[in-house]
N, C-alpha and C positions, 0 to 999 in steps of 0.2 A: 503494499500499498504505499503509495507514493503522495508527495505533497500534492501535486496538480491534479491526482486522481481525488483527492479530499477537496480542494477549492472548485473540483467541478460537481462537487454535490450539493444539494439544495441545503440552504443554511441552517435547517433544524437538525441536519443529519451529521454535522459538523463535530459535535461532541462524540458520535460513534468513530467518527475519522481519528479524533485525538487516542480515543481506546486503543484503535487497531494499529495506530503507530506507536503508541507506547510499548504495545505487547510484542509487535516486531523487534523493536529495539530492546527488548527485555531477553528475547531469542537470540538475537544477534550476537548480545554481550557474552549470553552463557556459551554458544559455540564458539567464542573466540576464547573463554577462558577452559571452555573441556580441552580443545586442540593444544591450547598451551601447556595445560597439565599433562597432557599426554607426552606432548614434546621434552616437555621439562623430566619427566620422570625416565625417558627412553634415551635421552640424549644431553641432558643439563643444561642449565640455564643459557650457556653460551650455543646449545645447540638448534636455536631455531630463531628466525627473523619474525617480523611483521609481514614480508613478504609471504612468506611461507604461510603465515595463518591465514592471510587474507587468500589466498590461492587455494589454501584447503577448504574455507567454507565458502567460497564462491563470491568474494567480495574484491573491493580494492584497497589497496593500502591505506587509503585514507580514510577510509571507511574504520581500521583498528585504533590508527591514532585518534579518531574521534571520540571513542570510549577509554582510550589509554594512550593520552600523549606521549608518554616515555614510556621504553620497555620496562623500566622500575615499577611504574605505575601498575603494569600488566602483573610483574612476578611479585608484586606484594597483594594485591587481590588474589592471583592463584594460590599462594602459600595460606592468606588469611581463609580462605574456603575450604582449602582442604585440610587445617587446624581445626575449623571449625565441625567440618564433618567428622571427624576421627573422634573430637571430644564428644559430640552428640552419640556417637557409636559407642562410646564406653560408658556415657551414661551418667549421672549423679553419684558420686562417691557415697552417698547413704544407701544407695541400691546397687551397689556393689557386691560382687560374692561375699560369702562369709568367712572360706578359708583363705588364708594365704596362697596356697597354692592355684585355688580358682580364681585368685585376684590376676596372677601373673599369667594365669593361661588364657585370659580374655585378653590382655594386651597382646600374646604370641599369637591368640588367634587370630586376630587382626592383620597383622603383618603375614602370617601365613594365608590368607586370603587375599591378599592384594597380591601376593607374589605367584601363587597357584591358579586362581581364577582370574585376575587381570594380567599376569604376567609382567607385573611392573613394580618399580621401588618404590618406598617410601618416598615421596616428594620433597619434605622437609630434609632426608637423610641424604639426598641427591644434592642439596642444595648447601648444606652442612659441608659436604665435601669439598665445595667450592667457594667457602666463604672469603679465603683472602682476594678473589677474583669478583666477588659481588659487590652491588652497591649496597652501601649501608642500611638501608631501609628494607633491602629485600633480607639481606643476611638477618637483621635483628627480627625481622616474621618469623623466619628458619630457628631463630634461636627462641621464640615466644612457645614455639610448638613444643619443643623438646622442655623447656620451662612447665608449660603447662601438662603433659602427660606425666613428669616425674612427679609433679603436687598431687595429679590424683592417685599415683601409684602409692605414695606416701600416706595422704588423708585415707585412702581403701584400706592399704595393710595395717596401719594402726587402729583399725577397726576390728581385727582379727585377734584370734587367740595369740599367734604367733608375733604380731607385731605390738599388743598392747604392754604398755610398760618400757618399751623398748625405747634407748636415746632416739631421738631426732636424727643424730648424725647415722644411726645405723641403718635407719630407715630410708634416707637418703641414698646411701651408700646402696642399698636393694635395688632401688631406683633404678639410678643410673648404672648400674651392672647390669640388668634386665634390659633397659634400652641399647646399652654397649652389644650385648649377645644379639637381639635383634637386629639391629642395625647392620652389623659384621656378619652375622649370619646371612642376611639377605645378600650383600656381595658377594659371598663364598659361594651360595646356591647359584646365583646367576652366572658368575666365573664361568661354572663348573658346569652350566647349563643343566643344572639338577633341581629346579624350585622345590622338588619334593625333599630336600634335606633341610629345609628350613624347619621344617614339619616336626623334625627328630632333635630340634635344637633349643629342647625345652629350658625355661630360665630354673634356676635350683635357689632354692634359698640358702640364705646363711646360717651357721648354726646361733 
């Protein structure tokens, strides 16, 4: 639905046109984000261009720039959206599994699903590996992902029998070691061409 199509409608239909254009814009933005996320997860932040995004969804490069003036704007939005979706999948720590093993398994399951079902790496893990060459705001968004997942693990573990009464530092160490295992495990499984390997790399609780 273009502007000319809207202007050619009777005046009482203009409000419908505005709604159509708004919906179309939202769809285009979502397509840009979807393709950018896939490209980053496959090839890294420096592995795609606006021209490739535009070609992939059938629009002009200027259209991509309309939604995201700079590549860093797109990178921030993609990383933020990925983080939000991941946290939604984890849910409220108050509703987390009741045992420490089940808490770790929930996070493990999300990583396994991403690699086996989607065949893709953790987006923020890919960005973290590129931190020295990233725009600061994109790097900060990737860091925020790890901070949020770490906090979820700490809070969730603290509510289990294993975690109750443990020092904060111990809970933090368990959360970080879990993330390190899963991110590193993803890389090993990918380079080996064996997505199934990650399923066997289950996080272990410290004594």
